[in-house]
C-alpha positions in Angstrom: -147.2 -60.2 -100.2 -148.9 -57.4 -100.4 -148.9 -54.7 -97.1 -152.5 -51.6 -97.7 -152.7 -48.9 -95.6 -150.7 -45.7 -94.3 -146.9 -46.7 -94.2 -145.4 -45.6 -90.9 -144.3 -42.5 -90.1 -140.5 -42.6 -90.5 -140.7 -44.5 -94.2 -143.1 -41.6 -95.2 -140.8 -39.4 -97.7 -141.9 -36.0 -97.9 -141.7 -33.5 -100.6 -138.5 -31.5 -99.6 -136.2 -34.4 -98.6 -135.8 -35.4 -102.4 -135.4 -32.1 -103.7 -132.2 -31.8 -100.8 -129.5 -33.5 -103.7 -130.9 -31.7 -106.4 -130.9 -28.5 -104.8 -127.3 -29.8 -103.9 -126.3 -30.7 -107.3 -127.6 -27.5 -109.0 -125.9 -24.7 -106.6 -122.6 -27.7 -106.3 -122.0 -28.6 -109.4 -124.7 -26.9 -112.1 -123.4 -22.9 -109.8 -127.1 -22.0 -110.1 -126.7 -18.7 -108.2 -130.4 -19.3 -106.9 -133.8 -21.4 -107.2 -137.4 -20.1 -107.5 -140.1 -21.9 -107.1 -143.9 -19.9 -107.8 -147.3 -21.4 -106.6 -151.1 -20.2 -106.2 -152.3 -19.1 -103.3 -154.4 -21.6 -101.9 -151.6 -24.2 -101.9 -150.4 -24.5 -98.8 -148.3 -27.7 -99.3 -146.5 -26.8 -101.7 -145.8 -23.2 -100.1 -144.8 -26.1 -97.2 -142.5 -27.3 -99.0 -141.1 -24.4 -99.7 -140.8 -23.0 -96.5 -139.5 -26.5 -95.0 -136.3 -26.0 -98.1 -135.2 -22.5 -96.4 -136.6 -21.0 -99.3 -137.8 -16.8 -99.0 -141.6 -16.5 -99.8 -142.8 -13.1 -101.7 -146.6 -12.9 -102.7 -147.0 -11.0 -105.6 -150.1 -8.0 -105.1 -151.6 -8.9 -108.5 -154.3 -11.4 -109.1 -153.0 -12.9 -112.0 -151.3 -15.0 -113.3 -153.2 -17.6 -110.7 -149.8 -20.0 -111.0 -147.6 -17.1 -110.3 -148.9 -15.7 -106.7 -146.4 -16.7 -104.0 -142.9 -17.2 -105.3 -140.5 -18.5 -103.2 -136.5 -17.8 -103.6 -133.4 -20.1 -102.3 -129.8 -18.1 -102.3 -126.8 -19.7 -103.0 -124.7 -17.7 -100.9 -122.0 -20.7 -101.3 -121.3 -20.0 -104.8 -118.5 -18.6 -106.4 -118.2 -16.4 -109.4 -118.1 -17.9 -113.0 
């Protein structure tokens, strides 16, 4: 039996939710110092995900390249020296 329609709000998965374990692995196991994400100025959904992940956002003052207009940076403040 198939069900159609919108899932309940509690069943929805936001893009930020699956990223949590990936970020934890990147910082704890791979010992990365930071994670960087980029997007265009008009991609507000990606910017919202970056903010939800705790990224600091910065804007590129130059018009090119279009995919590098907004940069999100997430620092690993708990990293140990390698």
